N, C-alpha and C positions, 0 to 999 in steps of 0.2 A: 317762362315766368317770368311777373316782373322781377326786376330792381333797378333801381335811383344810380343812372351813371353817371362821370363827366370824359369825355376826349379831349380836354384843354382844362390848364391850369382857368381862374378867372374868378367870377363876382357869381355871386348864387344862382345867377341864370343860367350856366354854366351844365345846370343838373337835368337832368332828363331822366322821361320814365320808360324808358326800353321793355321792348319782347325780349328776352335770350333765352338759350338751353336753360335746361335743368344741368347746375354739375352734379356727373359722376362722382361718388367719392373716392379716394386711394386708398392702399390696402390696409393701411391708419388712421385713415378720416372716418367720421361719422355723415352724414345728409341729417341734415336737421328742417322740421319745419319750422318757420319763424315765426313765433307769434306776435312777439315784441320786440322791437329794437330803444335806443336811443341813442342822440348826438352828444358829443362834447366839443370841447373849443376845439383839441387835434384836428377831430373830422372837417371842419369850418377851412381853419388855418393850411394843412394840408392842400382841399381844396381850389383855395387862393393860391397857395405858392405853387402848386404842382408835386402829385407825384412821382419815381419814378418809372415807371411805368401805368403806359393809358390804353386803353377806357382804364377805367377806375369807379367800383359800385362804393360807394360813403359808408361810412356808418362802421363802429368798432365791436359797439356791445348786440348780443342780442343770446335769446331765452327761445324758446319752442321744445319742440319730439322732436325727438329719436324716426325718422323714415326710413335708413337706411344703414347698415354697421359695412367698411372695411373685411377683405378677408383678413385682417389678424386683430383685428380690434376684440377686445373680449370683455371689457369696464364698461362694454354699452350695449344696451338692446334696444333692436326696432320699440315704439313704443314710451321708450324713458321718458323725465321730464330734463331738460339739458340748460344751461347758460354759458353766456363764454363772451372774451371779449380778445383785444389784439388785433380784429383784421382791418384795424386804419395802421396797421404797419408795413415796411416795402415788401415785410415778407406773403405779401396775400396781394393779389388786382380784384378781389370778390371783396365785397364789404357785405354789414349787417342789415341794409334797409334791402330785401331781396326776399324775396317771399320763398326761397331756399338757401339753404349756404351748406355745404362741404370744405368738413375742418378737421385738423387733426387735432387726437384726444389732450393732447397736453395745453389747450388751450379753454378746456371743456368740463367742468364741473356739473356734479348731479343739481339737478334743484330741488329742494323741497317740498313735498304736496302743503307745505303751510305756509309759501310764498307764491304769489302769483308771479306769472308773466314779465309784464310790467313790471312792480317789484323788483323780478330780478336783474332786466336790462339794465334798471335805472338804476341798479351797487354796483352793476360790473368792473366797467374798469373805474368811478370816481371810489367805488370801495375797495379795489383791489390797492388805489394810490396811495387813499386813505393807511391802511394795513400797514401795506411797508413802511409811510411815510411815521406811525407813531410805535408800531409793535417794531419791525428789523430794523430800522436806523435808529431810532429814538429809543429803543425802548422801552416805554413806558412804565413807569411804577405805581402804583397806589400810594395814593395822596400826596405825590408828585403835583406839580402846578404845568398845565400845558396852556399855551396862549395859541388856537388857531386864527388864522387870519383870513378874514371873510366867511365867517359860520355859517351863512343858507346858502353860499354857492351848492356848486353838486359836487365835488371834492370835500367842502367848508361844512355845508350840514351833516355829514358823517362821519369827519371826523371829530365831527362837536360831540354827535351820540356817541361815538368810538371810544372816545376819551372820557366822557362820563360811565360808560359801561366799562371801560378799569380801572374805575374805582379813583379818580385821578381831580384835583379840582380845575376847574375849566375855563378861559377865560376866553371872550373870542370878538370880533370886532363885528358891524353892519353897518348899512348907510340909511336905516328910514325907521322909525318906529311899527311898521306891521314884519321889519327884520325883525325887528327887535324882539319881540313877542315872542317867536317864529324859534328863533333861538335860546328865548329859554325854557321853551317845547321840548326843547331839543337835546335841555342838560345842561347847559350854560351854566356856571353856579354864577359870571360875574359878564356883561355885558356892554360893552364900548361904541361910540359910535367913529367911526375911525376916517372922518372929517373935522371932529374934535380937538379944537387948536390945542388943546389942554391934554394930547394922550397923552403924552409920556406924563405925565402928571399922577392923571386919573388910575394909568396903573401901580399898585397902593400893594405889591408882592412882587418876588421875583419868579421866573419862569425856568421851571427845570426845562421842557419843553418850546419849542418854537417850530411852529409850521407855515411856512409863504410860500405863494404861489406871485407876490408880487417883488424878489427880494431885491431888484435893482431901485427900487423905491427906500426900503422897509429896512436892509441890512446894518443901516448905524442904530437904529431902532430896537434891532432885536438882541444885536449884540447889548445894550443899554437895559431892557428889562431882564437881562438872564440872568439867570443865579451861576456862582460859582457851579463850576463840573455840568455846563447848561447845554445842549444837544437843540443845534439848528437845524433845519430839515427845508433846505429848497424843493418841492415837485415841481413848477411852473415860473418863467417870470423870464424876463428880458436882462440884459445885462447892465451894469450899473458902477458910482465906485465905490471901490472899495476900503469902507471909511471905519474906524475902531479899531484896526488892527491891534492897536499895543494895549486898548481895555480888552477887545478878546483875547490874547495872550496873557494875559494879566486872569485872567477867569477860567482859564484852562480851556474855553469854551470849545466843541464842534461842530461843524462845518457839514451837513453831511449835503448832499448834490444827488439828487435819483433822478432817475427819467421809470417811472412804470413800461412804456414801452418797449426796452430793456427783455424784460420776458416774453414776450411775444420773439420778438428776432434773434435773441439771443442764446446758444448753447451752451455756456457757461454760469447762466443766472437760473432760479428756483424754478419751475415750471409756474405759470399762472391759475393751474388747477388748485394750487393748494394753496395758497393765501386769499383765493376765492370763493376753496370751499370753507377757509372756518368766515367769511366775509356773511354767505349768504348760514348758515346754520344759527350765525345774529339774528340777522333778520328772522327768521324761524322763529326764534324765542322771541324777538321782540326787543331786541336792545337797540336795535336799528331799524328804522324805518326809514325808508329812502321816501323822499317826498315830492311826487309829482304836480307839477306847476299844470301842463296840458298836455292833449294827447292831437296826436296830427295821424292824416293818413299819408299813405306813400308821394300823391299828386303836392303833397307839402312840404316836401322833403323842402326846397328853395326858403321856405320863411321858415323854419325851423334854422334851417344854416343862418340867415340871417338873423335871427332872434338870438341866437348863443355869443353873436358878439357880444349884440347893442343893443340886448334889453338887459332891462335890471328885473326878477327874479329869485325866486325863493326854489331851489330846488331842481329838480333834470323835466325836461322834453322827451315823450317816449313817441315812438310811431309803431301802429299797429298795419302791418301788411294785410 
């Protein structure tokens, strides 16, 4: 089978489309014929830094059809449509940019008939991250106010839609007029430009929940706009000065630092399949709609890795093996 692998850390040029043996599923695994996969920033960052084990097949998200099942698998059968994520973690040397993957059932969920393979792959890691941030960590309630930084990015555009689906008053930031229109389409009640020098003044109501992927830059801002008893959720971002602690204590704020990758790598966390199933049900109902910016072939993986970190676009990038 064909797979996109790298044998050393480095720039996108280290990626190679190779012919390798098709994997054989273990007793607790299913073999999936991949119909679509998507890229996330973590895939490109791990390629740049280098995982623990090499060679590594790139990609975390996949959607496809079950080709074979292990001896102990009862939840899936040959021919089932499935979706999964978590292959970017050090638990796996294989990844989703391949024609087949053999994966344990804890990272796999049934893909509803109403959801295309591309939509399933696009929603996987980003959708689970949004779900964990808003539902599991923040406990967002209807009629609360939710502020989502970067409301047209991979996670952001699904977080805005999820916030709206939960009945929250949703505020988000974007970087262009095109993104402004997209964020409104996703369900944002208020769309602001993150480069507005008067951004703080533009936020006219306190936020009960704030979802941030650049907390090193915005933590002080987040604390400032938060409501009393507010919850700030960090799902990505570099370290920065911890500002506003006195104000944060005065507001009884909670800061949740989360990493979706823990679901794939730690046995003491929930199974990925659980929040992923919830996300896919919302996609099937039309409450979440992953936006696909561009489609690629496997031999264009290096361009995908460049684009995910350097380009500005709305939604997700997908590849069809």
